[in-house]
VOZA-452712 format. One record per atom (N, C-alpha, C, O): atom name; x, y, z; residue in three letters. Coordinates in steps of 0.001 Angstrom, whole numbers. Each point is the difference from the previous one (the first is absolute). Last residue first. Layout:
BEGIN
(node "CA" (X Y Z) "Ala");
...
This chain:
BEGIN
(node "N" (-314224 -114862 7886) "Gln");
(node "CA" (60 487 1383) "Gln");
(node "C" (-1106 -571 822) "Gln");
(node "O" (-104 301 1189) "Gln");
(node "N" (2886 -264 -6392) "Ala");
(node "CA" (-771 -801 960) "Ala");
(node "C" (167 542 1403) "Ala");
(node "O" (1116 140 500) "Ala");
(node "N" (1237 1553 -4392) "Gly");
(node "CA" (-1418 398 -50) "Gly");
(node "C" (-824 -729 1041) "Gly");
(node "O" (-1101 446 322) "Gly");
(node "N" (5865 -1333 -908) "Arg");
(node "CA" (-197 1387 393) "Arg");
(node "C" (-1466 411 22) "Arg");
(node "O" (-359 875 788) "Arg");
(node "N" (3106 -5142 -1712) "Phe");
(node "CA" (-1186 73 868) "Phe");
(node "C" (-311 1419 429) "Phe");
(node "O" (-615 208 1046) "Phe");
(node "N" (4403 -1399 -3820) "Arg");
(node "CA" (-1126 -737 -597) "Arg");
(node "C" (-1277 163 799) "Arg");
(node "O" (-1092 -126 -554) "Arg");
(node "N" (5263 3741 142) "Asp");
(node "CA" (-528 -1046 871) "Asp");
(node "C" (-1227 -660 -636) "Asp");
(node "O" (-914 686 -456) "Asp");
(node "N" (4843 1390 -2468) "Val");
(node "CA" (-1177 543 688) "Val");
(node "C" (-619 -1157 759) "Val");
(node "O" (-132 -1100 -536) "Val");
(node "N" (5507 1575 -914) "Pro");
(node "CA" (-1309 -641 -158) "Pro");
(node "C" (-1083 764 758) "Pro");
(node "O" (233 548 1078) "Pro");
(node "N" (4458 1304 -3480) "Ala");
(node "CA" (-635 -254 1299) "Ala");
(node "C" (-1358 -654 -228) "Ala");
(node "O" (-771 465 -840) "Ala");
(node "N" (5800 607 -1757) "Val");
(node "CA" (-1381 -447 -207) "Val");
(node "C" (-565 -395 1356) "Val");
(node "O" (524 -881 681) "Val");
(node "N" (3727 4234 -2678) "His");
(node "CA" (-504 -908 1026) "His");
(node "C" (-1450 -340 -328) "His");
(node "O" (-780 873 -382) "His");
(node "N" (5731 1586 -1733) "Arg");
(node "CA" (-1400 -386 -179) "Arg");
(node "C" (-381 -994 1082) "Arg");
(node "O" (776 -887 358) "Arg");
(node "N" (3225 5034 -1770) "Ala");
(node "CA" (-345 -1258 679) "Ala");
(node "C" (-1493 -237 -176) "Ala");
(node "O" (-782 941 -138) "Ala");
(node "N" (5382 2389 -1820) "Ser");
(node "CA" (-1416 -342 157) "Ser");
(node "C" (-151 -1326 736) "Ser");
(node "O" (913 -824 55) "Ser");
(node "N" (2602 5175 -1936) "Val");
(node "CA" (-76 -1135 929) "Val");
(node "C" (-1481 -288 214) "Val");
(node "O" (-776 907 302) "Val");
(node "N" (4327 2154 -3873) "Pro");
(node "CA" (-1322 -414 468) "Pro");
(node "C" (84 -1252 876) "Pro");
(node "O" (723 -949 -304) "Pro");
(node "N" (2807 5097 -541) "Ile");
(node "CA" (-77 -1452 -155) "Ile");
(node "C" (-1376 -431 506) "Ile");
(node "O" (-306 212 1173) "Ile");
(node "N" (2771 4667 -3132) "Glu");
(node "CA" (-894 -716 896) "Glu");
(node "C" (0 -1491 -336) "Glu");
(node "O" (103 -403 -1159) "Glu");
(node "N" (2398 3752 -1275) "Leu");
(node "CA" (120 482 1376) "Leu");
(node "C" (-857 -765 988) "Leu");
(node "O" (132 192 1209) "Leu");
(node "N" (2604 -1070 -6205) "Pro");
(node "CA" (-1304 -36 668) "Pro");
(node "C" (163 339 1478) "Pro");
(node "O" (894 -515 673) "Pro");
(node "N" (2412 2467 -4446) "Val");
(node "CA" (-108 -1089 970) "Val");
(node "C" (-1411 -16 581) "Val");
(node "O" (-506 1054 385) "Val");
(node "N" (1558 2192 -3721) "Val");
(node "CA" (814 -1141 -393) "Val");
(node "C" (-245 -1216 883) "Val");
(node "O" (-95 -1122 -497) "Val");
(node "N" (-1935 5564 1055) "Gly");
(node "CA" (-332 -455 -1339) "Gly");
(node "C" (714 -1273 -411) "Gly");
(node "O" (-420 -663 -949) "Gly");
(node "N" (1225 2843 5234) "Arg");
(node "CA" (-1371 -516 -101) "Arg");
(node "C" (-352 -523 -1383) "Arg");
(node "O" (-772 -954 -109) "Arg");
(node "N" (4824 3257 1930) "Val");
(node "CA" (104 -1409 -384) "Val");
(node "C" (-1388 -590 -269) "Val");
(node "O" (-107 -1122 -495) "Val");
(node "N" (868 5599 2120) "Phe");
(node "CA" (481 -70 -1375) "Phe");
(node "C" (148 -1441 -497) "Phe");
(node "O" (209 -224 -1193) "Phe");
(node "N" (-1544 1336 5764) "Ser");
(node "CA" (-1058 222 -987) "Ser");
(node "C" (491 -117 -1443) "Ser");
(node "O" (-784 -360 -878) "Ser");
(node "N" (3076 -2475 4981) "Pro");
(node "CA" (-198 1397 -386) "Pro");
(node "C" (-996 133 -1147) "Pro");
(node "O" (-271 -955 -727) "Pro");
(node "N" (526 -2771 4747) "Val");
(node "CA" (224 80 -1444) "Val");
(node "C" (-260 1440 -420) "Val");
(node "O" (-1094 511 240) "Val");
(node "N" (709 -2644 4356) "Phe");
(node "CA" (1139 844 -401) "Phe");
(node "C" (278 12 -1499) "Phe");
(node "O" (1140 235 -402) "Phe");
(node "N" (-4277 -4223 2026) "Pro");
(node "CA" (479 1144 782) "Pro");
(node "C" (1191 687 -667) "Pro");
(node "O" (837 -642 -635) "Pro");
(node "N" (-5135 -1986 -1679) "Leu");
(node "CA" (1406 -205 339) "Leu");
(node "C" (512 1216 767) "Leu");
(node "O" (-254 1133 -408) "Leu");
(node "N" (-5009 -2733 478) "Pro");
(node "CA" (994 852 -682) "Pro");
(node "C" (1422 -336 451) "Pro");
(node "O" (241 -313 1166) "Pro");
(node "N" (-4851 -2709 -1554) "Val");
(node "CA" (1038 383 954) "Val");
(node "C" (1032 859 -726) "Val");
(node "O" (677 -481 -908) "Val");
(node "N" (-6149 -885 239) "Ala");
(node "CA" (1264 247 -693) "Ala");
(node "C" (1001 541 1018) "Ala");
(node "O" (-261 1002 665) "Ala");
(node "N" (-4273 -4423 -121) "Ile");
(node "CA" (557 1333 175) "Ile");
(node "C" (1306 89 -781) "Ile");
(node "O" (609 -1012 -345) "Ile");
(node "N" (-5401 -2310 1080) "Glu");
(node "CA" (1224 292 -752) "Glu");
(node "C" (417 1438 273) "Glu");
(node "O" (-805 927 -100) "Glu");
(node "N" (-2828 -5273 1646) "Val");
(node "CA" (557 1301 357) "Val");
(node "C" (1304 175 -764) "Val");
(node "O" (863 -877 11) "Val");
(node "N" (-5690 -2346 40) "Glu");
(node "CA" (1343 204 -525) "Glu");
(node "C" (428 1427 320) "Glu");
(node "O" (-729 958 -254) "Glu");
(node "N" (-3233 -4975 1620) "Ala");
(node "CA" (500 1356 228) "Ala");
(node "C" (1431 71 -512) "Ala");
(node "O" (850 -799 394) "Ala");
(node "N" (-5658 -2506 -714) "Ser");
(node "CA" (1430 176 -249) "Ser");
(node "C" (350 1476 181) "Ser");
(node "O" (-714 890 -462) "Ser");
(node "N" (-3296 -4620 2166) "Val");
(node "CA" (325 1395 -295) "Val");
(node "C" (1509 83 -225) "Val");
(node "O" (785 -471 823) "Val");
(node "N" (-4925 -3648 -995) "Glu");
(node "CA" (1340 486 364) "Glu");
(node "C" (163 1450 -432) "Glu");
(node "O" (-584 450 -986) "Glu");
(node "N" (-3845 -3963 2555) "Ser");
(node "CA" (784 546 -1112) "Ser");
(node "C" (1364 477 512) "Ser");
(node "O" (321 -139 1180) "Ser");
(node "N" (-3969 -1659 1594) "Gly");
(node "CA" (819 -1009 -659) "Gly");
(node "C" (829 528 -1157) "Gly");
(node "O" (787 -752 -574) "Gly");
(node "N" (-4992 3618 1947) "Pro");
(node "CA" (598 -1020 861) "Pro");
(node "C" (725 -1065 -811) "Pro");
(node "O" (-548 -540 -961) "Pro");
(node "N" (225 5473 -1016) "Glu");
(node "CA" (-911 -1135 157) "Glu");
(node "C" (672 -1027 912) "Glu");
(node "O" (1217 -171 -74) "Glu");
(node "N" (473 4646 -1599) "Leu");
(node "CA" (-162 -416 1399) "Leu");
(node "C" (-1087 -1052 192) "Leu");
(node "O" (-649 -35 1045) "Leu");
(node "N" (212 2773 -5573) "Cys");
(node "CA" (1198 -224 817) "Cys");
(node "C" (-394 -382 1431) "Cys");
(node "O" (-1100 317 451) "Cys");
(node "N" (-2214 -1483 -4576) "Pro");
(node "CA" (584 1164 657) "Pro");
(node "C" (1143 -389 922) "Pro");
(node "O" (150 -1150 411) "Pro");
(node "N" (816 -1222 -3321) "Val");
(node "CA" (-818 1193 -193) "Val");
(node "C" (-1353 -325 584) "Val");
(node "O" (-601 -980 -440) "Val");
(node "N" (6031 -961 1193) "Ser");
(node "CA" (-1427 -198 -241) "Ser");
(node "C" (-680 1343 -240) "Ser");
(node "O" (496 1054 398) "Ser");
(node "N" (4165 -1527 616) "Ser");
(node "CA" (-187 -1187 -835) "Ser");
(node "C" (-1464 -244 -319) "Ser");
(node "O" (-317 -874 -807) "Ser");
(node "N" (3126 5680 1740) "Cys");
(node "CA" (-839 -1021 622) "Cys");
(node "C" (-178 -1168 -962) "Cys");
(node "O" (-7 178 -1218) "Cys");
(node "N" (3718 4260 2313) "Gly");
(node "CA" (-771 -813 -932) "Gly");
(node "C" (-773 -1065 733) "Gly");
(node "O" (428 -483 1049) "Gly");
(node "N" (2878 5455 -533) "Leu");
(node "CA" (-810 -1070 578) "Leu");
(node "C" (-756 -731 -1090) "Leu");
(node "O" (-399 597 -1000) "Leu");
(node "N" (4939 2815 1816) "Thr");
(node "CA" (-930 -512 -1000) "Thr");
(node "C" (-722 -1199 613) "Thr");
(node "O" (628 -986 386) "Thr");
(node "N" (2766 5506 1289) "Leu");
(node "CA" (-816 -1192 248) "Leu");
(node "C" (-892 -333 -1191) "Leu");
(node "O" (-634 878 -585) "Leu");
(node "N" (3548 3037 924) "Ala");
(node "CA" (857 -1179 129) "Ala");
(node "C" (-801 -1293 73) "Ala");
(node "O" (526 -1070 -310) "Ala");
(node "N" (-2561 5425 211) "Gln");
(node "CA" (589 -294 -1296) "Gln");
(node "C" (849 -1276 46) "Gln");
(node "O" (150 -682 -1014) "Gln");
(node "N" (-2173 2290 4976) "Ser");
(node "CA" (-1071 -335 -930) "Ser");
(node "C" (535 -313 -1393) "Ser");
(node "O" (-601 -794 -724) "Ser");
(node "N" (3571 2229 4246) "Pro");
(node "CA" (-521 -1353 220) "Pro");
(node "C" (-1079 -392 -1006) "Pro");
(node "O" (-79 -1162 -399) "Pro");
(node "N" (4352 4544 -226) "Ser");
(node "CA" (-1460 60 109) "Ser");
(node "C" (-558 -1411 173) "Ser");
(node "O" (162 -834 -892) "Ser");
(node "N" (4822 2768 2477) "Ala");
(node "CA" (-696 -743 -1057) "Ala");
(node "C" (-1505 45 253) "Ala");
(node "O" (-448 -69 1145) "Ala");
(node "N" (3660 1878 1949) "Asp");
(node "CA" (-297 907 -1099) "Asp");
(node "C" (-706 -693 -1158) "Asp");
(node "O" (-543 677 -873) "Asp");
(node "N" (2183 -2934 4854) "Gly");
(node "CA" (-1224 751 256) "Gly");
(node "C" (-366 950 -1117) "Gly");
(node "O" (-1150 430 -86) "Gly");
(node "N" (4673 -4121 1181) "Phe");
(node "CA" (-523 349 -1315) "Phe");
(node "C" (-1330 725 143) "Phe");
(node "O" (-943 -277 -741) "Phe");
(node "N" (3763 -1875 4294) "Gly");
(node "CA" (577 1242 -508) "Gly");
(node "C" (-446 392 -1386) "Gly");
(node "O" (659 818 -643) "Gly");
(node "N" (-2128 -4606 3539) "Gln");
(node "CA" (1333 -247 -554) "Gln");
(node "C" (608 1247 -641) "Gln");
(node "O" (1026 -98 -674) "Gln");
(node "N" (-5399 222 2657) "Asp");
(node "CA" (816 -704 993) "Asp");
(node "C" (1429 -226 -484) "Asp");
(node "O" (930 4 806) "Asp");
(node "N" (-4335 1789 -3651) "Ala");
(node "CA" (566 1004 903) "Ala");
(node "C" (906 -641 1044) "Ala");
(node "O" (970 614 445) "Ala");
(node "N" (-3337 -3455 -3379) "Leu");
(node "CA" (1013 762 -727) "Leu");
(node "C" (665 1040 895) "Leu");
(node "O" (1216 181 -57) "Leu");
(node "N" (-4795 -2707 1847) "Ala");
(node "CA" (1145 -877 -288) "Ala");
(node "C" (1105 747 -733) "Ala");
(node "O" (1177 -207 294) "Ala");
(node "N" (-5274 2471 613) "Leu");
(node "CA" (734 -302 1238) "Leu");
(node "C" (1251 -830 -272) "Leu");
(node "O" (1066 268 555) "Leu");
(node "N" (-3977 664 -4190) "Gly");
(node "CA" (647 1222 487) "Gly");
(node "C" (815 -234 1257) "Gly");
(node "O" (1105 526 133) "Gly");
(node "N" (-3750 -4043 -1821) "Val");
(node "CA" (1159 243 -866) "Val");
(node "C" (749 1240 468) "Val");
(node "O" (1230 1 48) "Val");
(node "N" (-5254 -991 2125) "Ala");
(node "CA" (1024 -993 349) "Ala");
(node "C" (1260 183 -841) "Ala");
(node "O" (1112 -144 508) "Ala");
(node "N" (-4869 2826 -1481) "Ala");
(node "CA" (581 387 1289) "Ala");
(node "C" (1104 -972 411) "Ala");
(node "O" (1032 419 525) "Ala");
(node "N" (-3484 -1452 -4352) "Ile");
(node "CA" (855 1165 -261) "Ile");
(node "C" (654 474 1289) "Ile");
(node "O" (1170 382 -3) "Ile");
(node "N" (-4301 -3841 377) "Ala");
(node "CA" (1191 -470 -696) "Ala");
(node "C" (958 1152 -291) "Ala");
(node "O" (1212 -150 154) "Ala");
(node "N" (-5441 1118 1745) "Arg");
(node "CA" (864 -702 959) "Arg");
(node "C" (1306 -455 -654) "Arg");
(node "O" (1069 100 602) "Arg");
(node "N" (-4331 1815 -3390) "Glu");
(node "CA" (529 1013 937) "Glu");
(node "C" (948 -643 1011) "Glu");
(node "O" (1070 539 280) "Glu");
(node "N" (-3351 -3407 -3190) "Thr");
(node "CA" (992 791 -732) "Thr");
(node "C" (626 1053 902) "Thr");
(node "O" (1213 208 -31) "Thr");
(node "N" (-4773 -2763 1731) "Gly");
(node "CA" (1220 -803 -123) "Gly");
(node "C" (1095 747 -732) "Gly");
(node "O" (1175 -116 351) "Gly");
(node "N" (-5467 1992 -37) "Ala");
(node "CA" (671 68 1306) "Ala");
(node "C" (1311 -778 -36) "Ala");
(node "O" (988 396 617) "Ala");
(node "N" (-3600 -627 -4459) "Ser");
(node "CA" (447 1390 183) "Ser");
(node "C" (720 169 1335) "Ser");
(node "O" (1025 678 74) "Ser");
(node "N" (-3017 -4955 -1194) "Pro");
(node "CA" (1226 324 -743) "Pro");
(node "C" (497 1440 205) "Pro");
(node "O" (1209 230 29) "Pro");
(node "N" (-3916 -2759 3898) "Glu");
(node "CA" (-315 499 -1336) "Glu");
(node "C" (1296 334 -726) "Glu");
(node "O" (999 320 645) "Glu");
(node "N" (-736 -2307 3612) "Glu");
(node "CA" (-1390 -364 -290) "Glu");
(node "C" (-389 402 -1422) "Glu");
(node "O" (-779 -698 -650) "Glu");
(node "N" (5928 -698 2318) "Ala");
(node "CA" (-968 1103 -9) "Ala");
(node "C" (-1395 -512 -343) "Ala");
(node "O" (-155 -1059 -608) "Ala");
(node "N" (4419 -1472 686) "Arg");
(node "CA" (-802 -22 1228) "Arg");
(node "C" (-1069 1094 34) "Arg");
(node "O" (-798 46 936) "Arg");
(node "N" (3985 -516 -4551) "Ala");
(node "CA" (-753 -1256 87) "Ala");
(node "C" (-887 -53 1233) "Ala");
(node "O" (-1004 -712 -10) "Ala");
(node "N" (4000 4398 -670) "Phe");
(node "CA" (-1083 18 -990) "Phe");
(node "C" (-869 -1245 128) "Phe");
(node "O" (-1223 95 -105) "Phe");
(node "N" (5037 203 2838) "Ala");
(node "CA" (-964 1032 379) "Ala");
(node "C" (-1181 32 -964) "Ala");
(node "O" (-1148 144 421) "Ala");
(node "N" (4764 -3052 -1396) "Arg");
(node "CA" (-754 -452 1182) "Arg");
(node "C" (-1070 1007 389) "Arg");
(node "O" (-1130 -378 307) "Arg");
(node "N" (4057 1581 -3764) "Gly");
(node "CA" (-850 -1117 -407) "Gly");
(node "C" (-844 -512 1149) "Gly");
(node "O" (-1187 -274 -172) "Gly");
(node "N" (4386 3545 1089) "Ser");
(node "CA" (-1112 587 -751) "Ser");
(node "C" (-941 -1096 -505) "Ser");
(node "O" (-1216 191 -20) "Ser");
(node "N" (5159 -1468 2333) "Glu");
(node "CA" (-971 630 890) "Glu");
(node "C" (-1168 624 -752) "Glu");
(node "O" (-1125 -1 501) "Glu");
(node "N" (4686 -2057 -3003) "Arg");
(node "CA" (-613 -976 908) "Arg");
(node "C" (-1109 646 830) "Arg");
(node "O" (-1111 -524 71) "Arg");
(node "N" (3701 3302 -2885) "Ala");
(node "CA" (-858 -897 -775) "Ala");
(node "C" (-727 -987 909) "Ala");
(node "O" (-1197 -238 -162) "Ala");
(node "N" (4365 3116 2142) "Ala");
(node "CA" (-1158 750 -475) "Ala");
(node "C" (-950 -892 -785) "Ala");
(node "O" (-1215 91 176) "Ala");
(node "N" (5351 -1872 1300) "Gly");
(node "CA" (-909 240 1120) "Gly");
(node "C" (-1259 723 -434) "Gly");
(node "O" (-1092 -310 478) "Gly");
(node "N" (4398 -322 -3735) "Glu");
(node "CA" (-513 -1304 436) "Glu");
(node "C" (-983 158 1157) "Glu");
(node "O" (-1068 -612 0) "Glu");
(node "N" (3317 4459 -1588) "Val");
(node "CA" (-1046 -451 -932) "Val");
(node "C" (-546 -1379 382) "Val");
(node "O" (-1184 -268 -204) "Val");
(node "N" (4685 2142 2905) "Ala");
(node "CA" (-1171 876 -14) "Ala");
(node "C" (-1093 -540 -913) "Ala");
(node "O" (-1160 -73 404) "Ala");
(node "N" (5421 -2079 -187) "Phe");
(node "CA" (-768 -211 1231) "Phe");
(node "C" (-1296 798 -35) "Phe");
(node "O" (-1049 -497 410) "Phe");
(node "N" (3954 1264 -3934) "Thr");
(node "CA" (-542 -1353 -81) "Thr");
(node "C" (-820 -333 1236) "Thr");
(node "O" (-1095 -552 -110) "Thr");
(node "N" (3439 4603 16) "Ala");
(node "CA" (-1152 45 -911) "Ala");
(node "C" (-647 -1365 -123) "Ala");
(node "O" (-1224 -107 -70) "Ala");
(node "N" (5193 421 2539) "Ala");
(node "CA" (-1083 667 721) "Ala");
(node "C" (-1251 78 -864) "Ala");
(node "O" (-1110 -176 503) "Ala");
(node "N" (4950 -1473 -2528) "Gln");
(node "CA" (-495 -967 982) "Gln");
(node "C" (-1138 608 816) "Gln");
(node "O" (-984 -680 290) "Gln");
(node "N" (3225 3460 -3338) "Leu");
(node "CA" (-813 -993 -705) "Leu");
(node "C" (-573 -1051 958) "Leu");
(node "O" (-1131 -454 -174) "Leu");
(node "N" (4113 3656 1897) "Arg");
(node "CA" (-1247 660 -388) "Arg");
(node "C" (-927 -977 -740) "Arg");
(node "O" (-1214 17 202) "Arg");
(node "N" (5525 -1515 924) "Gly");
(node "CA" (-782 213 1213) "Gly");
(node "C" (-1343 637 -299) "Gly");
(node "O" (-1015 -376 588) "Gly");
(node "N" (4103 -129 -4109) "Leu");
(node "CA" (-567 -1295 394) "Leu");
(node "C" (-826 111 1277) "Leu");
(node "O" (-1023 -672 134) "Leu");
(node "N" (3330 4522 -1628) "Val");
(node "CA" (-1049 -367 -950) "Val");
(node "C" (-651 -1314 405) "Val");
(node "O" (-1226 -110 -25) "Val");
(node "N" (4920 1561 2580) "Leu");
(node "CA" (-1136 916 157) "Leu");
(node "C" (-1161 -387 -921) "Leu");
(node "O" (-1154 -24 429) "Leu");
(node "N" (5190 -2355 -852) "Val");
(node "CA" (-660 -345 1259) "Val");
(node "C" (-1213 897 231) "Val");
(node "O" (-1044 -473 447) "Val");
(node "N" (3771 1450 -4125) "Leu");
(node "CA" (-726 -1248 -220) "Leu");
(node "C" (-746 -423 1261) "Leu");
(node "O" (-1140 -455 -82) "Leu");
(node "N" (4003 4153 394) "Tyr");
(node "CA" (-1182 331 -790) "Tyr");
(node "C" (-849 -1249 -257) "Tyr");
(node "O" (-1227 57 83) "Tyr");
(node "N" (5344 -677 2052) "Val");
(node "CA" (-921 707 902) "Val");
(node "C" (-1285 359 -744) "Val");
(node "O" (-1093 -148 548) "Val");
(node "N" (4530 -1725 -3098) "Val");
(node "CA" (-548 -1009 907) "Val");
(node "C" (-998 641 969) "Val");
(node "O" (-1052 -579 273) "Val");
(node "N" (3494 3383 -3300) "Pro");
(node "CA" (-1044 -809 -657) "Pro");
(node "C" (-626 -1052 921) "Pro");
(node "O" (-1194 -279 -110) "Pro");
(node "N" (4702 2890 1991) "Ile");
(node "CA" (-1140 831 -369) "Ile");
(node "C" (-1056 -803 -772) "Ile");
(node "O" (-1179 99 339) "Ile");
(node "N" (5397 -2129 905) "Ile");
(node "CA" (-948 159 1103) "Ile");
(node "C" (-1230 803 -414) "Ile");
(node "O" (-1109 -338 414) "Ile");
(node "N" (4871 -470 -3446) "Leu");
(node "CA" (-737 -1217 327) "Leu");
(node "C" (-1097 223 1034) "Leu");
(node "O" (-1072 -596 -102) "Leu");
(node "N" (4012 4133 -1385) "Leu");
(node "CA" (-591 -558 -1209) "Leu");
(node "C" (-831 -1249 284) "Leu");
(node "O" (-935 -292 -746) "Leu");
(node "N" (3358 2340 4259) "Leu");
(node "CA" (-1091 863 -440) "Leu");
(node "C" (-688 -560 -1235) "Leu");
(node "O" (-1224 63 -117) "Leu");
(node "N" (5010 -2323 1688) "Ala");
(node "CA" (-1093 -121 960) "Ala");
(node "C" (-1183 874 -415) "Ala");
(node "O" (-1149 -433 86) "Ala");
(node "N" (5168 699 -2556) "Ala");
(node "CA" (-704 -1259 -265) "Ala");
(node "C" (-1198 -160 942) "Ala");
(node "O" (-1054 -482 -413) "Ala");
(node "N" (3808 4234 1111) "Gly");
(node "CA" (-628 62 -1320) "Gly");
(node "C" (-799 -1248 -308) "Gly");
(node "O" (-1137 88 -465) "Gly");
(node "N" (3674 4 4426) "Leu");
(node "CA" (-1123 928 82) "Leu");
(node "C" (-723 112 -1338) "Leu");
(node "O" (-1230 36 -36) "Leu");
(node "N" (5144 -2643 172) "Phe");
(node "CA" (-1065 -619 781) "Phe");
(node "C" (-1212 917 83) "Phe");
(node "O" (-1129 -458 -173) "Phe");
(node "N" (5014 2125 -1898) "Glu");
(node "CA" (-628 -1018 -827) "Glu");
(node "C" (-1154 -679 737) "Glu");
(node "O" (-1037 -279 -600) "Glu");
(node "N" (3623 3366 3006) "Val");
(node "CA" (-742 694 -1047) "Val");
(node "C" (-728 -1000 -888) "Val");
(node "O" (-1164 212 -340) "Val");
(node "N" (4023 -1931 3615) "Val");
(node "CA" (-1139 661 640) "Val");
(node "C" (-863 683 -1047) "Val");
(node "O" (-1226 -98 50) "Val");
(node "N" (5270 -1850 -1461) "Ala");
(node "CA" (-987 -1023 350) "Ala");
(node "C" (-1236 631 631) "Ala");
(node "O" (-1119 -428 -282) "Ala");
(node "N" (5061 2999 -808) "Asn");
(node "CA" (-903 -246 -1124) "Asn");
(node "C" (-1088 -1015 351) "Asn");
(node "O" (-1097 70 -553) "Asn");
(node "N" (4850 1264 3447) "Gly");
(node "CA" (-1150 893 10) "Gly");
(node "C" (-983 -249 -1122) "Gly");
(node "O" (-1130 484 70) "Gly");
(node "N" (6078 -2139 -834) "Arg");
(node "CA" (-530 302 1326) "Arg");
(node "C" (-1138 1016 -104) "Arg");
(node "O" (142 1035 -651) "Arg");
(node "N" (2799 -3296 -2791) "Asp");
(node "CA" (-1461 30 -10) "Asp");
(node "C" (-591 343 1364) "Asp");
(node "O" (-1177 -265 245) "Asp");
(node "N" (5975 564 -3488) "Asp");
(node "CA" (-491 149 1369) "Asp");
(node "C" (-1519 168 -21) "Asp");
(node "O" (-504 1008 -495) "Asp");
(node "N" (3610 -1227 -3339) "Gly");
(node "CA" (-523 -1288 451) "Gly");
(node "C" (-586 66 1396) "Gly");
(node "O" (-479 -1019 498) "Gly");
(node "N" (2599 4846 -2550) "Ala");
(node "CA" (-1131 -397 -840) "Ala");
(node "C" (-617 -1309 474) "Ala");
(node "O" (-1206 -180 -172) "Ala");
(node "N" (5244 2655 1827) "Thr");
(node "CA" (-1243 33 773) "Thr");
(node "C" (-1207 -454 -805) "Thr");
(node "O" (-1104 -32 543) "Thr");
(node "N" (5465 176 -2510) "Ala");
(node "CA" (192 -729 1253) "Ala");
(node "C" (-1284 -43 815) "Ala");
(node "O" (-252 -986 693) "Ala");
(node "N" (507 3542 -4709) "Leu");
(node "CA" (-55 -1431 -278) "Leu");
(node "C" (147 -831 1269) "Leu");
(node "O" (-576 -1083 94) "Leu");
(node "N" (1068 5755 257) "Arg");
(node "CA" (-1369 -306 -388) "Arg");
(node "C" (-166 -1501 -281) "Arg");
(node "O" (-1000 -594 403) "Arg");
(node "N" (5256 2284 439) "Ala");
(node "CA" (-795 38 1234) "Ala");
(node "C" (-1455 -373 -283) "Ala");
(node "O" (-654 -679 792) "Ala");
(node "N" (3538 1138 -4453) "Arg");
(node "CA" (364 -1182 788) "Arg");
(node "C" (-792 -65 1296) "Arg");
(node "O" (-417 -1079 419) "Arg");
(node "N" (-111 4896 -3114) "Trp");
(node "CA" (-559 -1172 -670) "Trp");
(node "C" (310 -1275 765) "Trp");
(node "O" (-860 -872 118) "Trp");
(node "N" (2787 4933 1336) "Trp");
(node "CA" (-1455 18 241) "Trp");
(node "C" (-646 -1254 -590) "Trp");
(node "O" (-866 -610 626) "Trp");
(node "N" (5406 1277 -1470) "Arg");
(node "CA" (-231 -332 1418) "Arg");
(node "C" (-1496 -55 318) "Arg");
(node "O" (-474 -884 713) "Arg");
(node "N" (1703 2278 -4980) "Val");
(node "CA" (282 -1425 143) "Val");
(node "C" (-224 -422 1442) "Val");
(node "O" (-561 -1064 261) "Val");
(node "N" (193 5618 -1261) "Val");
(node "CA" (-1102 -743 -617) "Val");
(node "C" (199 -1499 166) "Val");
(node "O" (-962 -726 251) "Val");
(node "N" (4438 3674 1165) "Arg");
(node "CA" (-1169 74 877) "Arg");
(node "C" (-1180 -813 -561) "Arg");
(node "O" (-701 -660 767) "Arg");
(node "N" (5724 -768 -2184) "Pro");
(node "CA" (-810 1215 -37) "Pro");
(node "C" (-1273 -147 850) "Pro");
(node "O" (-402 -1105 364) "Pro");
(node "N" (4770 -1689 1046) "Pro");
(node "CA" (-937 29 -1122) "Pro");
(node "C" (-847 1289 28) "Pro");
(node "O" (-180 599 1060) "Pro");
(node "N" (5358 -809 849) "Arg");
(node "CA" (-1391 -197 411) "Arg");
(node "C" (-941 20 -1200) "Arg");
(node "O" (182 813 -905) "Arg");
(node "N" (5212 -2172 1352) "Met");
(node "CA" (-907 1024 -412) "Met");
(node "C" (-1435 -420 348) "Met");
(node "O" (-383 -1164 -120) "Met");
């Protein structure tokens, strides 16, 4: 006598239950997506932070040099702001305000005395890429990056 239809179906189902053909591809794709997407995002963020680091270091160095070589503090400030704007735009941060990013300081009063030092500090905020607006209240969207450079004023600048 033949077993009933339900029993045959159940036996067939149990016979194929251990068959894993095709599951490895699905599991690999799932695991790859779960691992690759965060790694790609991390690379994007780190690349943007590295570009910001290059930008602020170059901007601080060049703005300090430009200010220290100027004849007057007002002309030096204009040159320093222009140098910061060029350095930031070179690394893709042209939307940052150079005048707000730059902080200048002098070691002597009045500024630009022979033998004194000029400090230039540049700070910008690097926004995280692809962060949606509904996350803005929970996750900080910007990472501050800053650099400082001290440039000497020539000791013999007044002697001619």
